[in-house]
N, C-alpha and C positions, 0 to 999 in steps of 0.2 A: 675522213668520211666526207663525201660530196654533199654539198648543200642543195636543198630543194629550191624551186622557184619561189615558193612562199617565203622561205628564210632570206633569200637574196633580196626580195622586194622589201621585206621588213628592214633589213640593214640599209638598203639604199634610201628609203624614205626617212629613216631615223638618222641619216648622215653618219653611219658607222663604217662606211667603206673608205679604203684608201683611194688615192687618185687613180692608181692603176686598176684597182678592182672596179671602181665606178666606170671607167672607160670601157673595160671589158664587158661589164653588165649592159651598158647602153648600146654597145655594138650588137649584143645578143637581142636586145629589144628591137633594133632596126631590122634584124634578119629573121626573128621568130615572132610571127603575128600573135600566137597564143600568149606568149610572155608579155608582149606589148599590151594586149587586151587586159591581162591580169593586172598589170601596173596601172593602166588607165582606170580600171574599176576601183582599185584600192585608193588611188588618189581622189577619185570622186567621193567615195564613202568617207574618207578622212576630211575632205572639204565640208561635207554635210555636218560634221561634228565640230567644225572650226568656227569660233566666234566671228572672225572677220568675214567668213563667207555667208553667215546667217543674215548679214545686213546688206546683202548684195543689191537691194532695191532702194537704198536710202536716198540716192541722188536722182531718182526718176520722177518725172512730173506727171506721169500717167495716173489717173485717179485709181484705177484698179490696182496698179503696182503699189501706190501709196498705201492702199488698204492692207495689202500683204505685208508691206514694210512695218506698218503700225502693229499688226498682229505678231510679227516675229520679234518686235521690240517690246512687246507687252511683258508685264511681270510674270504672267503664267508661262509664256514662251521662254523667258530667260531662266526661270526656275527649272523648266523641263530640260533646257540645254545643259544647265549646270549638272543636273542629276545624271544625264547621259554621259557627259564627259567624265564625271567622277567614277561612274560605274565602269566606263571603258578603261580608265587608267588602272583601276583595281583589278579588273579582269586581265588586262594586259600583263600586269606584274605577275599574276598567278600563272598565266599560261606560258610566260617566258621560262619559268622553272620547269614546266612539264613539256616544253617544246611541242605545242599543239597549235601552230599558227593558223591552220585551216579552221579549226574549231573556233578560235578567237574571231577570225575574220567573219565567219558565218554568223556568230553572235552579234558582232557590230552591225552587220547588214540588217539583221532582224530588228535591232534596236532603232537604227536609223529609219527603217521603213515605218516602224510604229510611231516614231516622232513625227514623220511627215503626215501620217494619217491623223494623229491627234491634233496637230496644228492646223491641218486642212479643215478638220471638223470645227475647230475654233473659229476659223475664218468664214467658212461657207454656211455654217448653221445659222439660219435667220433668227434674230432675237425679236421677240414680240415688242411692239412699240407700246410705250406707256399710254394708258387710257386717256390721260389729260392731253397728251400730244396728239393722239388720234382725234380727240374732240376738237381741238383747235384746227387741225387740218381739214376735217369734214365740215366744220362750221364755215370755214373760209370758202369751201366749195359750194356752199348753199347760198342761193340768192335770197337774201332777206327782204321782206316787204319794205317799201319806202312810202311812208305816210304823207310825204309832201307832194305826191303826184296827183292828188285830187284836191287842189286848193280851192275849188268852188264850194266845198262843204261849208255848212254853217259854222262848224267848229274848226275851220281851217287854221286859225291862229293857235288853238290848243294843240292841234295835230302837229303843226310845225314846231311848237315848243317841245312837245314830247319826243319827236324825232330828233331834235337837236340834242336833248339830254341823252338820248340813247346813243347817238353818234359820238358824243363827247365822253362816253363811258361813265356818265353820271347815273349809274344804274338804279340806285336807291330812289332818286328823285324821278327817274323815268318810270319806275314801277308805279309810283304814286300817281303820276300823270296818266298812265295807261288805265289804271283802275277807275279814275274819274271819267275818262272818255268812254270806257265800256258801259258805264251806267247809262250814258246818253246814246251810245252807238253800239249796241250789243250785236249788230249784224256785221260788224267790221272784223273779219277774220285776222287781218293784219295786226290788230291790237292784241289779240290773244297770243299770236306768235311772237311779236316783239317783246311783250311783257314776259312771256315764258323764257325767252333768251336772256333778258335782263335778270330774271330770277336765277337762271342757271349760273350766270356770271357772278352772282352774289352767293352762290352755293346754297340757295334756297330750293333744294331739290324737290321736297314734298310740295311746296307751293307751285313750282313749275309744272309738276305732274298734274296737280289739281287744275291749273289754268288750261292745260292742254286737254284734260278730260272734258272740260266744258266745251272746247272746240270740237272734239271728236263726237261728243253727244249732241251737237247742234245739227241743224239741217242746212248748214252753209255749204257752198260748193267746195270750199277748201278744207272741209272737216277732216279729210283723210291725211292732210299734211301733218296733223297732230301726231300721227304715229312716228313720223320721221324725227320730229323734234323731241318726242319722248325717248326715242332711242339715244339721242344725244344727251339727254338728261342722265340716263343710266350709265352712259359711257363716262361722262365726267364724274359721276358719283362713284365710279369704281365698282359697278355691278354689271360685269360683262355678260353674265348668263341672261339677265333680263333684257339687256341690249340685244343679244343674239336672237332671243325669242321674238322681239319686235321686228328686227331686220328680216327674219324669215316670214313674218306676216306681211311685211311690205313687199317682199319679193314674190311671194305666192299670189298675192292679190294685185300685183303690178301697181301699187300705190305710188304716190309722189316720191320721186328720187329712188325708184327701185333699182336703177343701175348703180347708183352710188351705194345703196344698201348692200348690193352684191359684192362690191369692192371692199367695203368696210368689214363685212362678215368674214371674208378671207383673211383679213389682217388680225382678227381676234383669236 
């Protein structure tokens, strides 16, 4: 009984041909384009299921390629590859008994395609950034007030001390210093803002909201800035819904940092 092209390809790739049979087969591959394409396709699909070929990017320095390499090397990807290989081996053993190589090959192609889709989804799907990381990122993008720029004030020494405590991340002492200054200088919006940020850093979220409520409820020119800083409070506190509501208010009214608010809203 003559063998089909599928059977010949199976034998060739499995190393089951004699030297003479292999030579005759490769001569046919050179002269029969259709057989050559079948062999190429089978090789490619087998390579997709081969552990060595899954790590094809490991020596690349390109950032995007590194990301793919890391994804392919992840525990989830490794487990997926192992499952595919085991299923392929089991199916291959079964189909060899019934001599249905075309059915087997179609099944392998389908599984390999599914694997590519799953792993691509793992790589491409954006993961939401942790609220704490977003808070740090957008606090850095915010220009905080500097209380040392108006040294002619009567309370210049106290302002310098409070700012130094804040800059040195001595937030507890900074809050105390800001509270004392606000009693004497209630019209300085910078004091409300810096005190609120210090309270956020101390995880005193209710206190920070209260401080910013005072700013928002005042007649000061910078009163609207309170909404932006309150959104940062809710962000660090892990309350994204409240943060989103404030960001929408900022965007709709074009308040302070409304462009940053639009960026942040997209990331939540």
